[in-house]
N, C-alpha and C positions, 0 to 999 in steps of 0.2 A: 024908278030911272037909278041908278048909281052913277054920282059923279065919275070922272076918269082918274085914274089914277096917277099922279104924280111921279115921274120915276125916273132915278137918276143912272145911267150906262155907265159903268167903269169896266176899262178896258177894251180895246179897238181892235182887239185881232180877228179871226176865221167867227169865233163864238160870237164873240162882245156885236160885233156887226149882224150877221144873223139875225139874233135876240132884238138888236136894235130895226132890223127893220119886221120884224114883227109889231112891235109896240109903235112903230110909225105908223103900221098900218091898221091895229085893232085899238077900235072906239074907244074900249076899255081904259084905255092907257095913253098919257101924253107924256113924252119923255121931257125936262127940265132941264136937261143938260150933258153932257159927254165928260168922261176923265180920260186920260192918257197921257203919259211922260213926254211924249213924243208927237211933233207938230204934224208930220206926216200919218202918224195912224188916224189922228181924229181927223185928217182930210180925206183919209181912205172912208173912212165911215159914212161920213157926211152925204160925199162922193154917192155911196151904194145907198143910201138910203133917199138923195136926194131931196137934203131938206140941211136948213143950217138952225142950227140950235148951240146954247150957251158953251164953250168949252171952256177946260179945265183943265190943269196940268197933276193939282193935288188935289186929294180926294177930300181930306178936311178941310180944305177951303169950299169945295165943292158944295160939301155936304151940309155946312152952315148956310153957304149961300142959296141955296137952290130949298132947302125944305122938303126935301120930296116927302111923298108916303109910303117909296118904296126904294130899293137900289140894288139894281143886278151888275153882279161883280163878276167878270169875268176876265180875271186878272192871274198871274201865275200861283201856284197852290200855296206858295210861302206866304203868301199875302191876306189867305182865303179867311183866316180867323179872326184875325185884328182885324180887317176891312169889316166883315159880318156886324163882328160883335160891337162895332162903336156906331153901324146903320142901326142896331137893334137898340142902344143906348138913345139914338136918334131919334127913335119912336117908329121904324120904319120896316117894311115887310121885306125881306129880304129874298133874290132871286140868286142861287149860288152856282156857280159853276163845278163841277166836281173835279178832285175829291174836295171832301167837305173841311180839311187840313191835313196839314202833314205829320198828325201825332193824334193820335185815340187821344188824350188829355186835350190839344187842343179843341177837336172833335165835339168833347162833351161839354168842352166849355161854350161852343158856342150851341149847342141843343139846348145849355142854361139860361143863357141871354136870349135866346128867342123865347122860351118857358116864361123867363122875368119877365118880358116886357110887352108879353101874351101878343106876339105878332107869330106869323107866318112865315118858315123858311122852308123851300123847295131846293133841292139840291139836284143839278142839271142832268138825270139819269135818265137820257136822251132815247135810250130803246124800250125806255117803260112806257111811253107811247105810243113808239112804231107799232105800226098796227101786225108787218111781217112776225117780228119779235116776239108782239104776244100772243100771236097764234101757235108761233114757233113751243114757245113755251105751253101753251095749252097740251101740243099733240104730243110733246114730250110727255107729260105729267099722263096719258093714257098708255105709255108704255112695258109699264111693269116697276118691281123694284127688287133689286137696286139700277141705277143710270150709270153710265160711263158717256160722260160729256168730255167731248175735245173741241177746245177753239183754240183760234189764234187773233191775231191780227198785226204782222210783218212790215214796214214800212221803209223802204228806199226813200232814204231825201236826202234831198241838194239844197243848195241855196240859202236862200230864205227857211224853208222848212225846214233844213238840220239846222240853221242856227235857233229855229224856234225851239226845237227839240235839244238842243244843247244847254238852253234856257232851262227849260222843265229838268232836265237832269240836274241842274243847279243842285236841285233839291227831292227829288227822288226819280228812280228808275223807271221804263218803260211798263214795267208788269205792278206795279203801284199804281202808278197815272192809270193806265189805259185797264189793268187788269179789274177795278172796282165796279167797273159795268159789267165784268163776264163773271166775276163770284155772285154778283148781285141777282142774274141770271139762272146762275147755278142753283143760288137758292133757293129762288120761286119752283124750281124745276122738281126740286128735292122735295121740300118742305120739310126738311132735316136737319137737323143741328149739324155744324160743320165740327167735327174735334180734333184734327190736328192736319198740319200744313207741311212741305217740306217744295225746296226749290234747288233750281240749279242757276247759272249764271256765268258770263263772262265780259269782260272788259275787250273793245275791241276797236278802239280809238283812244290813241294821247292824247285830244281835244278835250276830255272829260274834266270834271274836277277830281280830288281826287278819291278815290275810294266808289266811286260811282261807276258803274257798270250797264252798257245799251243793248246787252240781251238777256231773258228771262225767260224761266220756264216753273212753272208751280205747279205743285198739286196739292189737292185737297182731298182728304176723307171726311165722309158724315156719317152721323150715328145708323144710320140705316144701311151701311156699305154700299152707296154712293161715291164714287171718286170722278174727282174731274181735273183736267190742265188747261192751262192756258197758259201761252207761251207767245211774248214780242221781242221784236226786237227793230231801233231804230237807227238809222246811217247810211252813208252811199253804198258801205259795202253789207247792206242788206239784201237778200235774195228775195226776187219776187215770183217765182218758182210755186212753194205752197202761203203766202200769206192770206190768204183768207178762207180759214177752215173751222166749219161751225155745225158740228151732227153731234147726236146724240144716239146710245145704243143702248134697249132697255131689253129684257127676255120677250116681250112680245116681237121685236125689231127694233127699227131708228127710225130716225128722223133727220133731214140736213138740209142748210141751206143753203144753197146755189148763188153763188154771188156773182158778182160781173166777172162775165168773160175775160178771157187772157187777153190781153190789149185793148181791152173796151178803155179803161179808166188806169191813169199811172197810181199806185199805193198811196202816193201822198194827197192825192183827190179827196178832198172832205166828202165830198160825196158817196164815195166805195167802200167808206168806214161801215155803214150800215145798209147798203145796199144790198137787193137782194132780186134773183131775178125769178127764183121759185121753189117753194119747201118740195124736198121729195120724200115722200113715205112709204118706206118699205114693210113688210110684213112677214116675219118670221115663220110663221106658222105653216108646213107641211101638209101636204098631201100623202095621201096612202101609198102613192108611188114613189115617195121622197123627195117629189118636185115643191116646188111655192104653192099654195093652198091659193094665193091670189097675188096677183101684178102687184110692183108697185106703185104710186097716185102720185101725179104731180099738182101738184096746189099750187094755182098760178097766183102772184104776188106783182104784176105789171102794172098796175094802178097806186102805186103802194107812192106816200108822200116824198120830196127830194130832202137837201139837208135842212133849208129853208123853213119847209114846209111841218118837218118836226119841230122845229125849233119852235114856230107859232105854236104848236099841238102843245109844248111845256109850256109855253107864255100863256096861254088858252086855261091849262091847270092850276097854274100860277094864280091868274085871276077869277079864277071861283073859286079858290080854296080863300083868297081874301073878301070876295063878296057874300057869299055864302059861311064862311067862316066854318071852314074843311076843319075836320082834325086829323093834324097829321103826323102824331105822334110815331105809328106805325113806321114811316115814309122817313122823318128823322132817325128811328133804332134802326130802319135797314141800314141807313146810310153811313152811320157807324161802323154797324156791325161787318160791312163788306170791305170795309178799311182797315178794321179791324186783324180780314184773313189775308190781304195783302200784305202788310206792313210784318203782319207772320213770314209769311211767306219771304222778305227781304229777311228779316232775323233769321231764318232757314238757311237763303246762302251766303248769309255772313258768316256766319258759327259755324255751318256746316250739319246741323242738326235737325230733326225733323221740331217741328215746335207744336207742342200741345195747347188750343185753345182753352180758354177758363171756361168751366161748367155752369 
């Protein structure tokens, strides 16, 4: 029987709260402290979990005072590398929200620190534990080669969510922050090497830091001829008309995620980001008379977990990695690879060129 892993929760926003709920409910974890700069944020988390845990406003102080066995980092991306490396140096395992860092150099330092410390690093790629998305990937792999992958996540935001989006864009654009999820999915679908990236973008608000843009669309080409695009826009001006497009086309047909129906959820609702009503599988084979040989199939996804359930699944994966000493080399390498692709897209937008990925 393993003793509970003592965990320090850093960051008390949407993701920090969802992960804290999981730690609070799971006997394999024991929360020893929560960290956020603002008292209101810490209060929101404590109210959400229905418990009182030691509170800190300074991460370094909390790390020294609580001496955790693991740290859950759910802060803005520009803190990820420094916080993760400090945790490894303190002898802790780390759960780190995506992206792993804001530069490839920092991402590689985080991975190196995990390996040097002999500790586990799990990055918050929530779609990897999502049963519908795992099935989506499996079905896409039956459609032949090459694949055409079309994905977006436009978010019409206001109030606190627009404030959060602007804070995120202090360090990275939407196609970088959210794009790591979807290019990771594309890489799993194709199992092929990405070779080049291009992108377009637009700055639609004067409230952003200089040089930042809040709409982008990246295009990635793979060695097997597969291609994919990902579109993301944040802000009060963004259209809700096509905010959830997730489909894949191959020589044998296509498969699409049918997201929440129009009006069921606002695009800034965290549950709407990964929610699926069904998978629609279309068979491209034609009969002798030229009509489709098989009808479309609807693969039901009604029993999929909500956002908190998915976060718990991530923490079950994290706990299993710690308790059973799982090899996470591929997991870490994939996180660096997906970041490399979206940062190449950012470079492509800024330079107006197509960026070749390293061989």
